[in-house]
OpenMM code with the backbone's topology and positions (N, CA, C; nanometers):
from openmm import Vec3, app, unit

residues = "UNK UNK UNK UNK UNK UNK UNK UNK UNK UNK UNK UNK UNK UNK UNK UNK UNK UNK UNK UNK UNK UNK UNK UNK UNK UNK UNK UNK UNK UNK UNK UNK UNK UNK UNK UNK UNK UNK UNK UNK UNK UNK UNK UNK UNK UNK UNK UNK UNK UNK UNK UNK UNK UNK UNK UNK UNK UNK UNK UNK UNK UNK UNK UNK UNK UNK UNK UNK UNK UNK UNK UNK UNK UNK UNK UNK UNK UNK UNK UNK UNK UNK UNK UNK UNK UNK UNK UNK UNK UNK UNK UNK UNK UNK UNK UNK UNK UNK UNK UNK UNK UNK UNK UNK UNK UNK UNK UNK UNK UNK UNK UNK UNK UNK UNK UNK UNK UNK UNK UNK UNK UNK UNK UNK UNK UNK UNK UNK UNK UNK UNK UNK UNK UNK UNK UNK UNK UNK UNK UNK UNK UNK UNK UNK UNK UNK UNK UNK UNK UNK UNK".split()
positions = [
    Vec3(0.0837, -0.1180, 0.0000),
    Vec3(0.0000, 0.0000, 0.0000),
    Vec3(0.0887, 0.1250, 0.0000),
    Vec3(0.0568, 0.2218, -0.0842),
    Vec3(0.1342, 0.3456, -0.0896),
    Vec3(0.1049, 0.4332, 0.0304),
    Vec3(0.2040, 0.5147, 0.0661),
    Vec3(0.1833, 0.6118, 0.1726),
    Vec3(0.0805, 0.7131, 0.1254),
    Vec3(-0.0093, 0.7493, 0.2132),
    Vec3(-0.1175, 0.8404, 0.1768),
    Vec3(-0.0726, 0.9849, 0.1959),
    Vec3(0.0163, 1.0302, 0.1086),
    Vec3(0.0620, 1.1678, 0.1209),
    Vec3(0.1157, 1.2167, -0.0132),
    Vec3(0.1337, 1.3483, -0.0214),
    Vec3(0.1937, 1.4100, -0.1376),
    Vec3(0.3448, 1.4149, -0.1184),
    Vec3(0.4202, 1.4260, -0.2261),
    Vec3(0.5638, 1.4510, -0.2132),
    Vec3(0.5851, 1.5844, -0.1390),
    Vec3(0.6977, 1.5982, -0.0706),
    Vec3(0.7260, 1.7198, 0.0083),
    Vec3(0.7122, 1.8462, -0.0750),
    Vec3(0.7618, 1.8448, -0.1980),
    Vec3(0.7543, 1.9628, -0.2846),
    Vec3(0.6088, 2.0056, -0.3058),
    Vec3(0.5212, 1.9076, -0.3297),
    Vec3(0.3797, 1.9365, -0.3526),
    Vec3(0.3149, 1.9879, -0.2243),
    Vec3(0.3479, 1.9267, -0.1104),
    Vec3(0.2944, 1.9722, 0.0184),
    Vec3(0.3272, 2.1190, 0.0415),
    Vec3(0.4515, 2.1564, 0.0119),
    Vec3(0.4933, 2.2960, 0.0340),
    Vec3(0.4153, 2.3918, -0.0553),
    Vec3(0.3926, 2.3511, -0.1802),
    Vec3(0.3143, 2.4349, -0.2714),
    Vec3(0.1699, 2.4485, -0.2232),
    Vec3(0.1105, 2.3360, -0.1794),
    Vec3(-0.0254, 2.3408, -0.1266),
    Vec3(-0.0331, 2.4305, -0.0033),
    Vec3(0.0628, 2.4160, 0.0856),
    Vec3(0.0634, 2.4965, 0.2077),
    Vec3(0.0744, 2.6448, 0.1741),
    Vec3(0.1629, 2.6790, 0.0826),
    Vec3(0.1771, 2.8186, 0.0416),
    Vec3(0.0467, 2.8717, -0.0172),
    Vec3(-0.0171, 2.7905, -0.1024),
    Vec3(-0.1446, 2.8306, -0.1621),
    Vec3(-0.2520, 2.8468, -0.0551),
    Vec3(-0.2558, 2.7516, 0.0408),
    Vec3(-0.3534, 2.7567, 0.1488),
    Vec3(-0.3368, 2.8841, 0.2323),
    Vec3(-0.2145, 2.9206, 0.2650),
    Vec3(-0.1883, 3.0406, 0.3451),
    Vec3(-0.2400, 3.1646, 0.2726),
    Vec3(-0.2159, 3.1722, 0.1434),
    Vec3(-0.2637, 3.2870, 0.0670),
    Vec3(-0.4162, 3.2887, 0.0565),
    Vec3(-0.4785, 3.1713, 0.0333),
    Vec3(-0.6247, 3.1631, 0.0318),
    Vec3(-0.6819, 3.2088, 0.1654),
    Vec3(-0.6227, 3.1587, 0.2729),
    Vec3(-0.6727, 3.1888, 0.4071),
    Vec3(-0.6633, 3.3396, 0.4349),
    Vec3(-0.5523, 3.3991, 0.3965),
    Vec3(-0.5354, 3.5434, 0.4147),
    Vec3(-0.6438, 3.6190, 0.3382),
    Vec3(-0.6678, 3.5778, 0.2155),
    Vec3(-0.7706, 3.6413, 0.1321),
    Vec3(-0.9089, 3.6206, 0.1921),
    Vec3(-0.9367, 3.4987, 0.2397),
    Vec3(-1.0671, 3.4685, 0.2986),
    Vec3(-1.0924, 3.5452, 0.4276),
    Vec3(-0.9858, 3.5810, 0.4968),
    Vec3(-0.9980, 3.6591, 0.6203),
    Vec3(-1.0048, 3.8078, 0.5913),
    Vec3(-1.0360, 3.8396, 0.4666),
    Vec3(-1.0570, 3.9779, 0.4214),
    Vec3(-0.9311, 4.0640, 0.4314),
    Vec3(-0.8133, 3.9981, 0.4316),
    Vec3(-0.6883, 4.0725, 0.4269),
    Vec3(-0.6539, 4.0980, 0.2813),
    Vec3(-0.6016, 4.2140, 0.2525),
    Vec3(-0.5678, 4.2501, 0.1154),
    Vec3(-0.4333, 4.1873, 0.0799),
    Vec3(-0.4334, 4.1141, -0.0300),
    Vec3(-0.3088, 4.0554, -0.0780),
    Vec3(-0.2287, 4.1611, -0.1518),
    Vec3(-0.0984, 4.1591, -0.1340),
    Vec3(-0.0130, 4.2490, -0.2105),
    Vec3(-0.0147, 4.2030, -0.3559),
    Vec3(0.0335, 4.2872, -0.4444),
    Vec3(0.0380, 4.2506, -0.5857),
    Vec3(0.1244, 4.1256, -0.6053),
    Vec3(0.2342, 4.1171, -0.5330),
    Vec3(0.3221, 4.0011, -0.5413),
    Vec3(0.2515, 3.8742, -0.4909),
    Vec3(0.1751, 3.8870, -0.3807),
    Vec3(0.1007, 3.7727, -0.3271),
    Vec3(-0.0090, 3.7283, -0.4237),
    Vec3(-0.0791, 3.8245, -0.4845),
    Vec3(-0.1829, 3.7898, -0.5815),
    Vec3(-0.1244, 3.7158, -0.7011),
    Vec3(-0.0099, 3.7639, -0.7494),
    Vec3(0.0564, 3.6977, -0.8619),
    Vec3(0.0996, 3.5566, -0.8202),
    Vec3(0.1541, 3.5427, -0.7007),
    Vec3(0.1979, 3.4106, -0.6540),
    Vec3(0.0787, 3.3153, -0.6413),
    Vec3(-0.0338, 3.3648, -0.5881),
    Vec3(-0.1532, 3.2824, -0.5761),
    Vec3(-0.2014, 3.2379, -0.7141),
    Vec3(-0.2037, 3.3284, -0.8107),
    Vec3(-0.2408, 3.2917, -0.9475),
    Vec3(-0.1467, 3.1849, -1.0023),
    Vec3(-0.0158, 3.2031, -0.9766),
    Vec3(0.0820, 3.1036, -1.0221),
    Vec3(0.0557, 2.9678, -0.9583),
    Vec3(0.0212, 2.9671, -0.8296),
    Vec3(-0.0044, 2.8413, -0.7590),
    Vec3(-0.1330, 2.7756, -0.8067),
    Vec3(-0.2342, 2.8566, -0.8379),
    Vec3(-0.3606, 2.8027, -0.8886),
    Vec3(-0.3382, 2.7343, -1.0235),
    Vec3(-0.2481, 2.7896, -1.1030),
    Vec3(-0.2227, 2.7357, -1.2367),
    Vec3(-0.0963, 2.6499, -1.2437),
    Vec3(-0.0416, 2.6131, -1.1312),
    Vec3(0.0816, 2.5350, -1.1259),
    Vec3(0.0576, 2.3944, -1.1808),
    Vec3(0.1365, 2.3549, -1.2815),
    Vec3(0.1179, 2.2237, -1.3447),
    Vec3(0.1376, 2.1083, -1.2477),
    Vec3(0.2313, 2.1214, -1.1548),
    Vec3(0.2552, 2.0138, -1.0579),
    Vec3(0.1335, 1.9929, -0.9684),
    Vec3(0.0674, 2.1029, -0.9325),
    Vec3(-0.0537, 2.0903, -0.8508),
    Vec3(-0.1699, 2.0410, -0.9367),
    Vec3(-0.1741, 2.0832, -1.0613),
    Vec3(-0.2808, 2.0400, -1.1520),
    Vec3(-0.2761, 1.8892, -1.1707),
    Vec3(-0.1562, 1.8324, -1.1768),
    Vec3(-0.1419, 1.6884, -1.1935),
    Vec3(-0.2006, 1.6129, -1.0753),
    Vec3(-0.2015, 1.6725, -0.9589),
    Vec3(-0.2498, 1.6078, -0.8378),
    Vec3(-0.4004, 1.6205, -0.8207),
    Vec3(-0.4662, 1.7022, -0.9005),
    Vec3(-0.6072, 1.7321, -0.8781),
    Vec3(-0.6995, 1.6124, -0.8898),
    Vec3(-0.6603, 1.5104, -0.9589),
    Vec3(-0.7488, 1.3962, -0.9717),
    Vec3(-0.7416, 1.3033, -0.8507),
    Vec3(-0.6519, 1.3331, -0.7598),
    Vec3(-0.6412, 1.2541, -0.6387),
    Vec3(-0.7488, 1.2982, -0.5408),
    Vec3(-0.8134, 1.2035, -0.4743),
    Vec3(-0.9167, 1.2417, -0.3783),
    Vec3(-0.8570, 1.3059, -0.2556),
    Vec3(-0.7245, 1.3065, -0.2428),
    Vec3(-0.6606, 1.3763, -0.1308),
    Vec3(-0.6652, 1.5273, -0.1514),
    Vec3(-0.6904, 1.5712, -0.2717),
    Vec3(-0.6874, 1.7137, -0.3008),
    Vec3(-0.8160, 1.7796, -0.2531),
    Vec3(-0.8276, 1.7991, -0.1241),
    Vec3(-0.9507, 1.8531, -0.0679),
    Vec3(-0.9682, 2.0012, -0.0966),
    Vec3(-0.8641, 2.0691, -0.1417),
    Vec3(-0.8798, 2.2104, -0.1739),
    Vec3(-0.8538, 2.2351, -0.3218),
    Vec3(-0.8661, 2.1321, -0.4034),
    Vec3(-0.8307, 2.1442, -0.5439),
    Vec3(-0.9466, 2.1751, -0.6341),
    Vec3(-1.0186, 2.0746, -0.6786),
    Vec3(-1.1220, 2.0950, -0.7785),
    Vec3(-1.2433, 2.1614, -0.7155),
    Vec3(-1.2726, 2.2789, -0.7600),
    Vec3(-1.3889, 2.3480, -0.7068),
    Vec3(-1.3553, 2.4305, -0.5851),
    Vec3(-1.4565, 2.4572, -0.5073),
    Vec3(-1.4464, 2.5530, -0.3991),
    Vec3(-1.4750, 2.4845, -0.2659),
    Vec3(-1.3923, 2.5101, -0.1661),
    Vec3(-1.4191, 2.4566, -0.0327),
    Vec3(-1.5010, 2.5585, 0.0444),
    Vec3(-1.5407, 2.5243, 0.1671),
    Vec3(-1.6207, 2.6184, 0.2442),
    Vec3(-1.5434, 2.7431, 0.2816),
    Vec3(-1.4128, 2.7444, 0.2616),
    Vec3(-1.3349, 2.8627, 0.2937),
    Vec3(-1.3567, 2.9760, 0.1945),
    Vec3(-1.4052, 2.9476, 0.0742),
    Vec3(-1.4264, 3.0574, -0.0200),
    Vec3(-1.5697, 3.1094, -0.0142),
    Vec3(-1.6599, 3.0395, 0.0508),
    Vec3(-1.7975, 3.0902, 0.0593),
    Vec3(-1.8265, 3.1452, 0.1985),
    Vec3(-1.7409, 3.1203, 0.2911),
    Vec3(-1.7595, 3.1665, 0.4280),
    Vec3(-1.6520, 3.1055, 0.5139),
    Vec3(-1.6533, 3.1368, 0.6372),
    Vec3(-1.5532, 3.0824, 0.7271),
    Vec3(-1.6199, 3.0036, 0.8380),
    Vec3(-1.5487, 2.9045, 0.8862),
    Vec3(-1.5966, 2.8330, 1.0032),
    Vec3(-1.5793, 2.9266, 1.1212),
    Vec3(-1.6885, 2.9563, 1.1876),
    Vec3(-1.6852, 3.0466, 1.3014),
    Vec3(-1.6444, 2.9729, 1.4285),
    Vec3(-1.7067, 2.8578, 1.4520),
    Vec3(-1.6830, 2.7811, 1.5742),
    Vec3(-1.6936, 2.6326, 1.5427),
    Vec3(-1.6117, 2.5545, 1.6089),
    Vec3(-1.6201, 2.4083, 1.5999),
    Vec3(-1.6305, 2.3563, 1.7420),
    Vec3(-1.7320, 2.2748, 1.7665),
    Vec3(-1.7515, 2.2163, 1.8992),
    Vec3(-1.7507, 2.0650, 1.8848),
    Vec3(-1.6612, 2.0005, 1.9573),
    Vec3(-1.6547, 1.8543, 1.9575),
    Vec3(-1.7004, 1.8053, 2.0932),
    Vec3(-1.7710, 1.6932, 2.0938),
    Vec3(-1.8201, 1.6372, 2.2197),
    Vec3(-1.7054, 1.5901, 2.3082),
    Vec3(-1.5937, 1.5538, 2.2485),
    Vec3(-1.4729, 1.5164, 2.3219),
    Vec3(-1.3582, 1.5153, 2.2232),
    Vec3(-1.2381, 1.5096, 2.2717),
    Vec3(-1.1238, 1.4881, 2.1840),
    Vec3(-1.0119, 1.4190, 2.2608),
    Vec3(-0.9354, 1.3432, 2.1870),
    Vec3(-0.8206, 1.2735, 2.2431),
    Vec3(-0.7197, 1.3775, 2.2901),
    Vec3(-0.6524, 1.3508, 2.3997),
    Vec3(-0.5534, 1.4445, 2.4531),
    Vec3(-0.4372, 1.4605, 2.3554),
    Vec3(-0.3776, 1.5771, 2.3600),
    Vec3(-0.2629, 1.6113, 2.2773),
    Vec3(-0.1513, 1.5087, 2.2983),
    Vec3(-0.0828, 1.4737, 2.1908),
    Vec3(0.0302, 1.3812, 2.1968),
    Vec3(0.1521, 1.4527, 2.1402),
    Vec3(0.2360, 1.5054, 2.2285),
    Vec3(0.3480, 1.5875, 2.1826),
    Vec3(0.2940, 1.7148, 2.1203),
    Vec3(0.3275, 1.7386, 1.9943),
    Vec3(0.2775, 1.8565, 1.9227),
    Vec3(0.1492, 1.8284, 1.8458),
    Vec3(0.1069, 1.7018, 1.8430),
    Vec3(-0.0107, 1.6625, 1.7647),
    Vec3(-0.1366, 1.6795, 1.8483),
    Vec3(-0.2328, 1.7550, 1.7947),
    Vec3(-0.3617, 1.7724, 1.8609),
    Vec3(-0.4686, 1.6961, 1.7834),
    Vec3(-0.5775, 1.6670, 1.8514),
    Vec3(-0.6882, 1.5922, 1.7916),
    Vec3(-0.8202, 1.6673, 1.8106),
    Vec3(-0.8135, 1.7986, 1.8119),
    Vec3(-0.9295, 1.8835, 1.8386),
    Vec3(-1.0300, 1.8817, 1.7228),
    Vec3(-1.1531, 1.9190, 1.7527),
    Vec3(-1.2594, 1.9190, 1.6531),
    Vec3(-1.2283, 2.0034, 1.5307),
    Vec3(-1.1595, 2.1150, 1.5492),
    Vec3(-1.1286, 2.2028, 1.4364),
    Vec3(-1.0448, 2.1322, 1.3300),
    Vec3(-0.9715, 2.0295, 1.3684),
    Vec3(-0.8925, 1.9545, 1.2706),
    Vec3(-0.9804, 1.8903, 1.1637),
    Vec3(-1.1039, 1.8611, 1.1970),
    Vec3(-1.1937, 1.7961, 1.1012),
    Vec3(-1.2323, 1.8881, 0.9856),
    Vec3(-1.2098, 2.0167, 0.9999),
    Vec3(-1.2473, 2.1097, 0.8939),
    Vec3(-1.1331, 2.1959, 0.8460),
    Vec3(-1.0090, 2.1508, 0.8650),
    Vec3(-0.8957, 2.2361, 0.8297),
    Vec3(-0.8382, 2.2091, 0.6910),
    Vec3(-0.9046, 2.1273, 0.6108),
    Vec3(-0.8578, 2.0965, 0.4750),
    Vec3(-0.7194, 2.0330, 0.4735),
    Vec3(-0.6869, 1.9576, 0.5781),
    Vec3(-0.5557, 1.8954, 0.5860),
    Vec3(-0.5739, 1.7487, 0.6207),
    Vec3(-0.5434, 1.6601, 0.5286),
    Vec3(-0.5636, 1.5181, 0.5532),
    Vec3(-0.4648, 1.4602, 0.6534),
    Vec3(-0.3638, 1.5385, 0.6928),
    Vec3(-0.2665, 1.4885, 0.7900),
    Vec3(-0.3081, 1.5163, 0.9346),
    Vec3(-0.4167, 1.5883, 0.9540),
    Vec3(-0.4686, 1.6111, 1.0884),
    Vec3(-0.6039, 1.5425, 1.1004),
    Vec3(-0.6477, 1.5242, 1.2245),
    Vec3(-0.7762, 1.4571, 1.2434),
    Vec3(-0.8385, 1.4993, 1.3755),
    Vec3(-0.9707, 1.4987, 1.3781),
    Vec3(-1.0410, 1.5047, 1.5057),
    Vec3(-1.0522, 1.3605, 1.5506),
    Vec3(-1.0091, 1.3343, 1.6730),
    Vec3(-1.0216, 1.2009, 1.7306),
    Vec3(-1.0967, 1.2167, 1.8618),
    Vec3(-1.2063, 1.1438, 1.8759),
    Vec3(-1.2845, 1.1529, 1.9988),
    Vec3(-1.2008, 1.0998, 2.1153),
    Vec3(-1.2372, 1.1395, 2.2355),
    Vec3(-1.1555, 1.1066, 2.3502),
    Vec3(-1.2221, 1.0231, 2.4578),
    Vec3(-1.3213, 0.9440, 2.4218),
    Vec3(-1.3892, 0.8611, 2.5213),
    Vec3(-1.3394, 0.7175, 2.5117),
    Vec3(-1.3603, 0.6410, 2.6177),
    Vec3(-1.3260, 0.4986, 2.6143),
    Vec3(-1.4134, 0.4275, 2.5122),
    Vec3(-1.3605, 0.3254, 2.4511),
    Vec3(-1.4366, 0.2480, 2.3537),
    Vec3(-1.4227, 0.3038, 2.2138),
    Vec3(-1.5282, 0.2875, 2.1355),
    Vec3(-1.5235, 0.3218, 1.9938),
    Vec3(-1.5825, 0.4585, 1.9593),
    Vec3(-1.6163, 0.5378, 2.0580),
    Vec3(-1.6650, 0.6729, 2.0303),
    Vec3(-1.8081, 0.6803, 1.9820),
    Vec3(-1.8856, 0.5794, 2.0101),
    Vec3(-2.0261, 0.5796, 1.9668),
    Vec3(-2.0980, 0.6973, 2.0321),
    Vec3(-2.1667, 0.7763, 1.9519),
    Vec3(-2.2416, 0.8910, 2.0006),
    Vec3(-2.1620, 1.0207, 2.0063),
    Vec3(-2.0323, 1.0154, 1.9805),
    Vec3(-1.9523, 1.1375, 1.9818),
    Vec3(-1.9799, 1.2165, 1.8546),
    Vec3(-1.9579, 1.3475, 1.8614),
    Vec3(-1.9920, 1.4304, 1.7461),
    Vec3(-1.9057, 1.5542, 1.7389),
    Vec3(-1.9067, 1.6143, 1.6231),
    Vec3(-1.8407, 1.7424, 1.5994),
    Vec3(-1.9397, 1.8301, 1.5237),
    Vec3(-1.9500, 1.9560, 1.5662),
    Vec3(-2.0449, 2.0503, 1.5069),
    Vec3(-1.9701, 2.1712, 1.4531),
    Vec3(-1.9991, 2.2101, 1.3296),
    Vec3(-1.9391, 2.3269, 1.2665),
    Vec3(-2.0428, 2.4379, 1.2582),
    Vec3(-2.0054, 2.5569, 1.2977),
    Vec3(-2.0894, 2.6755, 1.2806),
    Vec3(-2.0203, 2.7634, 1.1780),
    Vec3(-2.0881, 2.7836, 1.0639),
    Vec3(-2.0314, 2.8615, 0.9553),
    Vec3(-2.0982, 2.9975, 0.9572),
    Vec3(-2.0156, 3.1041, 0.9559),
    Vec3(-2.0695, 3.2380, 0.9764),
    Vec3(-2.1328, 3.3005, 0.8532),
    Vec3(-2.1097, 3.2470, 0.7354),
    Vec3(-2.1736, 3.3024, 0.6160),
    Vec3(-2.1592, 3.2034, 0.5019),
    Vec3(-2.2314, 3.2288, 0.3964),
    Vec3(-2.2180, 3.1471, 0.2770),
    Vec3(-2.3047, 3.0231, 0.2797),
    Vec3(-2.2919, 2.9456, 0.1750),
    Vec3(-2.3706, 2.8247, 0.1578),
    Vec3(-2.2753, 2.7086, 0.1311),
    Vec3(-2.2942, 2.6013, 0.2004),
    Vec3(-2.2138, 2.4816, 0.1787),
    Vec3(-2.3006, 2.3822, 0.1039),
    Vec3(-2.2552, 2.3371, -0.0140),
    Vec3(-2.3359, 2.2408, -0.0885),
    Vec3(-2.2612, 2.1108, -0.1142),
    Vec3(-2.1447, 2.0943, -0.0533),
    Vec3(-2.0732, 1.9683, -0.0617),
    Vec3(-1.9839, 1.9529, 0.0598),
    Vec3(-1.9829, 1.8345, 0.1171),
    Vec3(-1.8955, 1.8024, 0.2295),
    Vec3(-1.8216, 1.6744, 0.1938),
    Vec3(-1.6905, 1.6771, 0.2080),
    Vec3(-1.6083, 1.5600, 0.1798),
    Vec3(-1.5597, 1.5056, 0.3131),
    Vec3(-1.5822, 1.3773, 0.3354),
    Vec3(-1.5406, 1.3145, 0.4603),
    Vec3(-1.4334, 1.2106, 0.4299),
    Vec3(-1.3169, 1.2257, 0.4915),
    Vec3(-1.2144, 1.1216, 0.4867),
    Vec3(-1.2382, 1.0372, 0.6116),
    Vec3(-1.2923, 0.9197, 0.5943),
    Vec3(-1.3335, 0.8362, 0.7064),
    Vec3(-1.2154, 0.7598, 0.7637),
    Vec3(-1.1675, 0.8058, 0.8779),
    Vec3(-1.0534, 0.7438, 0.9432),
    Vec3(-0.9381, 0.8423, 0.9514),
    Vec3(-0.8381, 0.8045, 1.0262),
    Vec3(-0.7182, 0.8876, 1.0407),
    Vec3(-0.6265, 0.8497, 0.9254),
    Vec3(-0.6323, 0.9238, 0.8156),
    Vec3(-0.5696, 0.8856, 0.6898),
    Vec3(-0.4300, 0.9449, 0.6700),
    Vec3(-0.3685, 0.9890, 0.7759),
    Vec3(-0.2346, 1.0474, 0.7656),
    Vec3(-0.1353, 0.9474, 0.7056),
    Vec3(-0.1413, 0.8238, 0.7484),
    Vec3(-0.0560, 0.7165, 0.6967),
    Vec3(-0.1373, 0.5871, 0.6993),
    Vec3(-0.0962, 0.4863, 0.6246),
    Vec3(-0.1660, 0.3579, 0.6334),
    Vec3(-0.1649, 0.3026, 0.7758),
    Vec3(-0.0546, 0.3207, 0.8470),
    Vec3(-0.0453, 0.2718, 0.9852),
    Vec3(-0.1491, 0.3417, 1.0737),
    Vec3(-0.1585, 0.4739, 1.0641),
    Vec3(-0.2559, 0.5489, 1.1441),
    Vec3(-0.3980, 0.5061, 1.1097),
    Vec3(-0.4233, 0.4800, 0.9822),
    Vec3(-0.5553, 0.4360, 0.9393),
    Vec3(-0.5913, 0.3012, 1.0014),
    Vec3(-0.4987, 0.2074, 0.9954),
    Vec3(-0.5248, 0.0731, 1.0479),
    Vec3(-0.5382, 0.0705, 1.1992),
    Vec3(-0.4647, 0.1574, 1.2682),
    Vec3(-0.4624, 0.1542, 1.4147),
    Vec3(-0.5755, 0.2329, 1.4802),
    Vec3(-0.6575, 0.2996, 1.4014),
    Vec3(-0.7654, 0.3815, 1.4561),
    Vec3(-0.8992, 0.3404, 1.3965),
    Vec3(-1.0043, 0.3672, 1.4733),
    Vec3(-1.1397, 0.3343, 1.4283),
    Vec3(-1.1858, 0.4289, 1.3188),
    Vec3(-1.2920, 0.3892, 1.2539),
    Vec3(-1.3553, 0.4724, 1.1528),
    Vec3(-1.5042, 0.4787, 1.1815),
    Vec3(-1.5701, 0.5730, 1.1190),
    Vec3(-1.7129, 0.5915, 1.1379),
    Vec3(-1.7883, 0.4759, 1.0730),
    Vec3(-1.8795, 0.4169, 1.1468),
    Vec3(-1.9643, 0.3110, 1.0910),
    Vec3(-2.0956, 0.3701, 1.0436),
    Vec3(-2.1518, 0.4606, 1.1227),
    Vec3(-2.2771, 0.5283, 1.0891),
    Vec3(-2.2573, 0.6781, 1.1085),
    Vec3(-2.2946, 0.7547, 1.0082),
    Vec3(-2.2784, 0.8995, 1.0125),
    Vec3(-2.4149, 0.9651, 0.9978),
    Vec3(-2.4474, 1.0554, 1.0885),
    Vec3(-2.5699, 1.1349, 1.0774),
    Vec3(-2.5281, 1.2778, 1.0481),
    Vec3(-2.5862, 1.3354, 0.9471),
    Vec3(-2.5538, 1.4698, 0.9052),
    Vec3(-2.6797, 1.5545, 0.9133),
    Vec3(-2.6701, 1.6652, 0.9809),
    Vec3(-2.7853, 1.7548, 0.9976),
    Vec3(-2.7537, 1.8901, 0.9392),
] * unit.nanometer
topology = app.Topology()
chain = topology.addChain("A")
for resn in residues:
    res = topology.addResidue(resn, chain)
    for name in ("N", "CA", "C"):
        topology.addAtom(name, app.Element.getBySymbol(name[0]), res)
C-alpha cells in the first residue's frame, strides 16, 4: 500500500497556496506580489497533476473557505494532545488530511460528534475522509465511522 501523502515539494506548494487563500478569505488585502503568486499556484502544473487525487480537498472546485468561514467548531470530546499533535474538533475542517479530530472517550466513540458553525455562505458539498488517513499505519490503528448522521 502506498503512503497516503503528497511529495514534500507538492505539500509545500499546497501549504503556500492555502496560506494565501486563508489570508484572502480573512478579508486581508493581498499584495500585488502575493496575488501573482496565488495565481501562479492556482495554475501550477505540478498541482494540476495532483487534482485527480481524492486527497486534493482544496483542489477541484471551492471549499467552504471561499464561501464563508468556520466560526466555531464544537466537539463532544477529543483525544488528549500527543506531543505537538492535537486531535481537536477544528482539525476535522482544516482541509488537511494529515490532521484529524479524534474523539476522547473509552471504547469506539459511539455517540460522539463534531459541530461546525459557519458564519456566512452556503455549503453544498462536504467531503469526509473516514478514518485517520495520515498514513496507512494510522488508518489501520484507529477506528472509523460506521454510521454517520448529518444535519
